[in-house]
VEXDREN-2710 file (C-alpha; in Angstrom, 1 decimal):
% VEXDREN-2710
k/r/px/py/pz
1/UNK/14.0/-51.0/-31.5
2/UNK/15.5/-47.8/-30.1
3/UNK/13.0/-45.7/-32.0
4/UNK/10.2/-47.9/-30.6
5/UNK/11.3/-47.5/-27.0
6/UNK/11.7/-43.7/-27.5
7/UNK/8.1/-43.5/-28.9
8/UNK/6.8/-45.6/-26.0
9/UNK/8.5/-43.4/-23.4
10/UNK/7.2/-40.3/-25.3
11/UNK/3.6/-41.7/-25.1
12/UNK/4.0/-42.4/-21.4
13/UNK/5.3/-38.9/-20.8
14/UNK/2.4/-37.4/-22.7
15/UNK/0.0/-39.6/-20.7
16/UNK/1.4/-38.5/-17.4
17/UNK/1.2/-34.8/-18.4
18/UNK/-2.3/-35.2/-19.6
19/UNK/-3.2/-37.0/-16.4
20/UNK/-1.7/-34.2/-14.3
21/UNK/-3.6/-31.5/-16.3
22/UNK/-6.8/-33.5/-15.9
23/UNK/-6.4/-33.7/-12.2
24/UNK/-5.8/-29.9/-12.0
25/UNK/-8.8/-29.2/-14.3
26/UNK/-11.0/-31.5/-12.1
27/UNK/-9.7/-29.7/-9.0
28/UNK/-10.5/-26.3/-10.4
29/UNK/-13.8/-27.5/-11.7
30/UNK/-14.6/-29.0/-8.3
31/UNK/-13.8/-25.7/-6.6
32/UNK/-15.9/-23.7/-9.0
33/UNK/-18.8/-26.2/-8.8
34/UNK/-18.7/-26.0/-5.0
35/UNK/-18.5/-22.2/-5.2
36/UNK/-21.5/-22.1/-7.5
37/UNK/-23.7/-24.6/-5.8
38/UNK/-22.9/-24.5/-2.1
39/UNK/-25.0/-22.1/-0.1
40/UNK/-23.4/-18.9/1.1
41/UNK/-24.0/-17.5/4.6
42/UNK/-27.1/-15.3/4.4
43/UNK/-27.1/-13.2/7.6
44/UNK/-24.9/-12.2/10.5
45/UNK/-25.8/-15.2/12.6
46/UNK/-24.7/-17.6/9.8
47/UNK/-21.2/-16.1/9.5
48/UNK/-18.4/-17.9/11.2
49/UNK/-16.1/-16.3/13.8
50/UNK/-13.5/-15.1/11.2
51/UNK/-16.0/-13.4/9.0
52/UNK/-17.6/-11.7/12.1
53/UNK/-14.2/-10.6/13.3
54/UNK/-13.3/-9.1/9.9
55/UNK/-16.5/-7.1/9.7
56/UNK/-16.1/-5.9/13.3
57/UNK/-12.5/-4.7/12.5
58/UNK/-13.8/-3.1/9.3
59/UNK/-16.5/-1.3/11.2
60/UNK/-13.9/0.0/13.7
61/UNK/-11.7/1.1/10.8
62/UNK/-14.6/3.0/9.2
63/UNK/-15.5/4.7/12.5
64/UNK/-12.0/6.0/12.8
65/UNK/-11.6/7.2/9.2
66/UNK/-15.0/8.9/9.4
67/UNK/-14.2/10.7/12.6
68/UNK/-10.6/11.7/11.7
69/UNK/-10.8/12.1/8.0
70/UNK/-8.8/15.4/7.9
71/UNK/-6.0/13.9/10.1
72/UNK/-5.7/10.7/8.0
73/UNK/-5.9/12.5/4.7
74/UNK/-8.5/15.2/3.9
75/UNK/-12.1/16.0/4.8
76/UNK/-13.0/15.5/1.1
77/UNK/-11.8/11.9/1.0
78/UNK/-14.3/9.7/2.7
79/UNK/-12.6/6.3/2.9
80/UNK/-15.5/4.7/4.6
81/UNK/-17.7/5.3/1.5
82/UNK/-15.4/3.7/-1.0
83/UNK/-16.2/0.3/-2.7
84/UNK/-14.4/-2.8/-1.5
85/UNK/-14.5/-6.5/-2.2
86/UNK/-13.3/-8.8/0.5
87/UNK/-12.4/-12.5/-0.2
88/UNK/-12.3/-15.1/2.5
89/UNK/-9.2/-17.3/2.3
90/UNK/-7.5/-19.8/4.6
91/UNK/-4.0/-18.2/4.7
92/UNK/-1.4/-15.8/3.4
93/UNK/-1.5/-15.3/-0.4
94/UNK/-3.9/-18.1/-0.9
95/UNK/-5.2/-18.8/-4.5
96/UNK/-8.5/-20.1/-3.3
97/UNK/-11.3/-18.2/-1.6
98/UNK/-14.7/-19.4/-0.5
99/UNK/-16.9/-16.3/-0.8
100/UNK/-16.9/-12.6/-1.4
101/UNK/-18.2/-9.9/0.8
102/UNK/-19.0/-6.7/-1.1
103/UNK/-18.9/-3.4/0.8
104/UNK/-20.3/-0.2/-0.7
105/UNK/-20.8/-2.0/-4.0
106/UNK/-24.5/-1.5/-4.7
107/UNK/-23.8/1.6/-6.7
108/UNK/-21.1/-0.1/-8.7
109/UNK/-22.7/-3.4/-9.7
110/UNK/-26.0/-5.3/-9.4
111/UNK/-26.2/-6.7/-5.9
112/UNK/-29.9/-7.4/-5.8
113/UNK/-29.5/-11.2/-5.8
114/UNK/-27.0/-11.2/-3.0
115/UNK/-27.8/-11.6/0.7
116/UNK/-27.5/-8.4/2.7
117/UNK/-25.5/-8.6/6.0
118/UNK/-26.6/-6.3/8.8
119/UNK/-23.6/-5.9/11.1
120/UNK/-24.6/-5.2/14.7
121/UNK/-23.6/-1.8/16.0
122/UNK/-21.9/-0.7/12.8
123/UNK/-22.3/3.0/12.0
124/UNK/-20.8/2.9/8.5
125/UNK/-21.6/-0.6/7.1
126/UNK/-25.1/-0.2/5.7
127/UNK/-24.2/-1.8/2.3
128/UNK/-22.7/-5.2/2.9
129/UNK/-23.5/-8.2/0.6
130/UNK/-22.2/-11.7/0.4
131/UNK/-21.9/-14.0/-2.6
132/UNK/-20.2/-17.2/-3.6
133/UNK/-20.5/-16.4/-7.3
134/UNK/-19.3/-12.8/-7.6
135/UNK/-16.2/-12.6/-9.8
136/UNK/-15.9/-16.4/-9.9
137/UNK/-14.4/-16.1/-13.4
138/UNK/-12.0/-13.4/-12.6
139/UNK/-8.6/-15.1/-13.1
140/UNK/-6.6/-12.4/-11.2
141/UNK/-8.3/-13.5/-8.0
142/UNK/-6.8/-17.0/-8.1
143/UNK/-3.2/-15.7/-8.2
144/UNK/-1.1/-16.3/-5.1
145/UNK/-1.4/-12.8/-3.7
146/UNK/-3.1/-10.9/-0.9
147/UNK/-5.1/-8.6/-3.2
148/UNK/-5.9/-7.6/-6.8
149/UNK/-7.5/-4.7/-8.6
150/UNK/-10.4/-5.8/-10.7
151/UNK/-12.6/-4.0/-13.2
152/UNK/-16.3/-3.9/-12.1
153/UNK/-18.6/-2.0/-14.4
154/UNK/-15.6/0.1/-15.8
155/UNK/-14.5/1.0/-12.3
156/UNK/-11.3/-0.2/-10.5
157/UNK/-12.1/-2.0/-7.3
158/UNK/-9.8/-3.5/-4.7
159/UNK/-10.4/-7.2/-4.1
160/UNK/-8.7/-7.9/-0.8
161/UNK/-8.1/-11.4/0.6
162/UNK/-8.4/-11.8/4.4
163/UNK/-7.7/-14.7/6.8
164/UNK/-7.7/-15.3/10.5
165/UNK/-3.9/-14.7/10.9
166/UNK/-4.3/-11.3/9.3
167/UNK/-6.9/-10.4/11.8
168/UNK/-4.9/-11.8/14.8
169/UNK/-1.9/-9.6/13.9
170/UNK/-3.8/-6.4/13.4
171/UNK/-2.1/-4.3/16.0
172/UNK/1.4/-5.8/15.6
173/UNK/2.4/-5.8/11.9
174/UNK/1.8/-3.8/8.8
175/UNK/0.1/-6.9/7.4
176/UNK/-2.7/-6.6/9.9
177/UNK/-6.1/-6.3/8.4
178/UNK/-7.0/-2.7/9.1
179/UNK/-3.6/-1.2/8.1
180/UNK/-3.1/-3.4/5.1
181/UNK/-6.5/-2.9/3.6
182/UNK/-6.4/0.8/4.3
183/UNK/-3.0/1.1/2.5
184/UNK/-4.1/-0.8/-0.6
185/UNK/-7.6/0.7/-0.9
186/UNK/-6.1/4.2/-0.6
187/UNK/-3.9/3.3/-3.6
188/UNK/-7.0/2.3/-5.6
189/UNK/-9.6/4.8/-4.5
190/UNK/-7.5/7.9/-4.1
191/UNK/-4.4/7.4/-6.2
192/UNK/-5.9/5.2/-8.9
193/UNK/-6.3/7.9/-11.4
194/UNK/-5.9/7.4/-15.2
195/UNK/-2.1/7.4/-15.7
196/UNK/-2.6/9.2/-19.0
197/UNK/-4.6/12.1/-17.5
198/UNK/-2.8/15.4/-17.1
199/UNK/-1.4/15.8/-13.7
200/UNK/-2.1/12.3/-12.7
201/UNK/-0.4/10.7/-9.7
202/UNK/2.8/8.8/-10.7
203/UNK/1.0/5.5/-10.4
204/UNK/3.6/3.5/-12.3
205/UNK/6.1/4.0/-9.5
206/UNK/7.0/0.9/-7.6
207/UNK/9.8/-1.1/-9.1
208/UNK/13.4/-1.2/-7.8
209/UNK/15.5/1.8/-8.5
210/UNK/17.9/0.8/-11.3
211/UNK/21.7/1.1/-10.9
212/UNK/21.3/2.1/-7.2
213/UNK/24.5/3.7/-6.0
214/UNK/25.6/1.6/-3.0
215/UNK/28.6/3.8/-2.3
216/UNK/30.0/5.4/0.9
217/UNK/29.4/8.9/-0.6
218/UNK/25.7/8.2/-1.0
219/UNK/25.4/6.4/2.3
220/UNK/26.9/9.5/4.1
221/UNK/24.1/11.7/2.7
222/UNK/21.5/9.1/3.6
223/UNK/22.8/9.2/7.2
224/UNK/22.2/13.0/7.2
225/UNK/18.7/12.5/6.0
226/UNK/18.1/9.8/8.7
227/UNK/19.1/12.2/11.4
228/UNK/16.8/14.9/10.0
229/UNK/13.9/12.4/9.9
230/UNK/14.5/11.4/13.5
231/UNK/14.0/15.0/14.6
232/UNK/10.8/15.6/12.6
233/UNK/8.3/14.4/15.2
234/UNK/9.9/15.9/18.3
235/UNK/11.0/19.3/17.0
236/UNK/8.6/22.1/18.0
237/UNK/10.5/25.3/17.1
238/UNK/9.3/26.7/13.7
239/UNK/12.7/28.0/12.9
240/UNK/14.4/24.7/13.7
241/UNK/11.8/22.9/11.5
242/UNK/12.6/25.3/8.7
243/UNK/16.3/24.5/8.9
244/UNK/15.5/20.8/8.9
245/UNK/13.4/21.2/5.8
246/UNK/16.0/23.3/4.0
247/UNK/18.8/20.9/4.9
248/UNK/16.7/17.9/3.7
249/UNK/16.0/19.6/0.4
250/UNK/19.7/20.5/0.0
251/UNK/20.9/16.9/0.6
252/UNK/18.2/15.5/-1.7
253/UNK/19.2/17.9/-4.5
254/UNK/22.9/16.8/-4.0
255/UNK/21.9/13.1/-4.2
256/UNK/19.6/13.5/-7.2
257/UNK/22.2/15.6/-9.1
258/UNK/25.1/13.2/-8.5
259/UNK/23.0/10.1/-9.0
260/UNK/20.0/10.9/-11.3
261/UNK/18.6/7.4/-11.0
262/UNK/17.7/8.3/-7.4
263/UNK/15.0/10.6/-8.7
264/UNK/12.8/7.6/-8.8
265/UNK/12.4/8.0/-5.0
266/UNK/10.3/11.1/-5.7
267/UNK/7.5/9.1/-7.2
268/UNK/7.9/6.2/-4.9
269/UNK/7.4/8.5/-1.9
270/UNK/4.4/10.1/-3.7
271/UNK/2.7/6.7/-4.0
272/UNK/3.9/4.3/-1.4
273/UNK/5.2/6.9/1.1
274/UNK/1.8/8.7/1.2
275/UNK/-0.1/5.4/1.6
276/UNK/2.3/4.6/4.5
277/UNK/1.6/8.1/5.9
278/UNK/-2.1/7.3/5.8
279/UNK/-1.5/4.0/7.7
280/UNK/0.5/5.8/10.4
281/UNK/-2.0/8.7/10.7
282/UNK/-4.7/6.0/11.1
283/UNK/-2.7/4.5/13.9
284/UNK/-2.3/7.8/15.7
285/UNK/-6.1/8.5/15.3
286/UNK/-6.9/5.2/17.1
287/UNK/-4.4/5.9/19.8
288/UNK/-1.9/3.2/18.7
289/UNK/1.8/4.0/18.5
290/UNK/3.7/0.9/17.3
291/UNK/7.3/0.8/18.5
292/UNK/9.5/1.9/15.7
293/UNK/13.3/2.1/15.4
294/UNK/15.0/5.4/14.7
295/UNK/15.9/6.1/11.1
296/UNK/19.5/6.3/12.1
297/UNK/19.6/2.8/13.6
298/UNK/17.5/1.3/10.9
299/UNK/19.6/2.7/8.1
300/UNK/22.8/1.5/9.7
301/UNK/21.4/-2.1/9.8
302/UNK/20.5/-1.9/6.1
303/UNK/23.9/-0.5/5.1
304/UNK/25.9/-3.0/7.2
305/UNK/24.1/-6.1/5.8
306/UNK/24.7/-6.7/2.1
307/UNK/21.6/-8.9/1.9
308/UNK/19.4/-6.0/3.3
309/UNK/20.8/-3.2/1.2
310/UNK/18.2/-4.0/-1.5
311/UNK/15.6/-2.5/0.8
312/UNK/17.1/0.9/0.0
313/UNK/16.3/0.3/-3.7
314/UNK/12.5/0.5/-3.0
315/UNK/11.0/-0.2/0.3
316/UNK/12.9/2.4/2.2
317/UNK/10.9/5.1/0.4
318/UNK/7.8/3.9/2.1
319/UNK/9.2/5.1/5.3
320/UNK/11.0/8.2/4.2
321/UNK/7.9/9.2/2.2
322/UNK/5.7/8.9/5.3
323/UNK/8.1/10.9/7.4
324/UNK/8.4/13.6/4.7
325/UNK/4.6/13.8/5.0
326/UNK/4.9/14.5/8.7
327/UNK/7.4/17.2/8.1
328/UNK/5.1/18.8/5.5
329/UNK/2.3/18.7/8.0
330/UNK/4.3/21.1/10.0
331/UNK/5.7/23.4/7.3
332/UNK/3.2/23.1/4.4
333/UNK/-0.2/21.9/5.7
334/UNK/-1.7/22.2/2.2
335/UNK/0.6/19.5/0.8
336/UNK/-2.2/16.9/0.7
337/UNK/-4.3/19.3/-1.4
338/UNK/-1.5/20.3/-3.6
339/UNK/-0.7/16.6/-4.5
340/UNK/-4.1/16.3/-6.1
341/UNK/-4.4/16.8/-9.8
342/UNK/-5.9/20.1/-11.1
343/UNK/-8.3/21.7/-10.5
344/UNK/-8.1/20.7/-6.8
345/UNK/-4.4/20.9/-6.5
346/UNK/-1.2/21.2/-8.7
347/UNK/-0.2/17.6/-8.9
348/UNK/2.9/18.4/-6.7
349/UNK/4.7/15.5/-5.3
350/UNK/5.7/15.8/-1.6
351/UNK/9.3/16.5/-2.7
352/UNK/8.1/19.3/-5.1
353/UNK/6.2/20.8/-2.2
354/UNK/9.3/20.6/0.0
355/UNK/11.2/22.5/-2.8
356/UNK/8.5/25.1/-3.0
357/UNK/8.5/25.8/0.7
358/UNK/12.3/25.9/1.2
359/UNK/13.2/27.5/-2.2
360/UNK/15.9/24.8/-2.7
361/UNK/15.7/23.9/-6.4
362/UNK/19.4/23.4/-7.3
363/UNK/22.2/21.3/-6.0
364/UNK/24.6/22.9/-3.4
365/UNK/28.2/23.5/-4.1
366/UNK/30.7/21.4/-2.2
367/UNK/31.2/23.9/0.6
368/UNK/27.4/24.3/1.2
369/UNK/26.9/20.5/1.2
370/UNK/29.7/20.0/3.6
371/UNK/28.3/22.6/6.0
372/UNK/25.0/20.7/6.1
373/UNK/26.7/17.3/6.5
374/UNK/28.8/18.6/9.4
375/UNK/25.7/19.8/11.2
376/UNK/24.4/16.2/11.6
377/UNK/27.4/13.8/11.4
378/UNK/30.1/14.0/14.1
END
């Protein structure tokens, strides 16, 4: 009898599981059927307010990157010409999207069967197509995320999900549509080189730094760096800038020699830091200067809160990398060319360029380091 009851319960469990799977399958099948059969908007007039706002913001973004290419990155990098797929969703990291808007994709894949959208007043949006069926079978696009990199005709293309909230927060958060999409598509279209190629960007950077040294000795040197970074944008004297750069390189070499695991910051700054630099250069080009805390105050908040200290293990490099880029703008204006692989540049990370300009390539002795620390910490 016990065995009979057990088998009965087992059958009921299997039935419930199969029923749940069937419901999920029907739901996914329904979504796909709706996507395949429902008509997509076919022109500007048939788009809803969210789609129109997204394309308007994209047009504004492209106008700025086209006009200020050298300030944002280099004249040779034409962000507004890069391919991009935009997926309409209903919220943050949604797994479901209703249609795809393809921008600058006609040279990448066949768009002849897709409706062309003419965006009024847009100077750099002459290749905009819309489709409900594009990439419908691409499983990556159903993950709970804001973007994915997909392979289209052997080319990596950013598929970026947008929603109304992202458009509404454009000028107030880093998750706003123009900043966020610029950051991610810079990764793909400028940094997304073959990681096996000689001199390729350190594209694998991005995980947490292992065995991060949360020690007072390390925090003291971070405090020195923070004070240096706080002076980067306001210092105008070339000699003073040279001292800041040399002191920064000296402190960095001390940190990297004492705690070799911290060398992961070099690649993190080269990838995430430069993408954040591009975001901020874009903001400056459009006359927007978001209120930002000083490095000194922000660092103290991170150090004083054990739950926030994890930010130092990765995300802090977004900001230090961007600020290092601003310093290099002043002391080594060719750094954005040098970071490129050969033959354009020398595949030099921003930190490698800092070392080249300052001549600081070895760790300081105790007395030299103490002299630097005492210049910045009371």
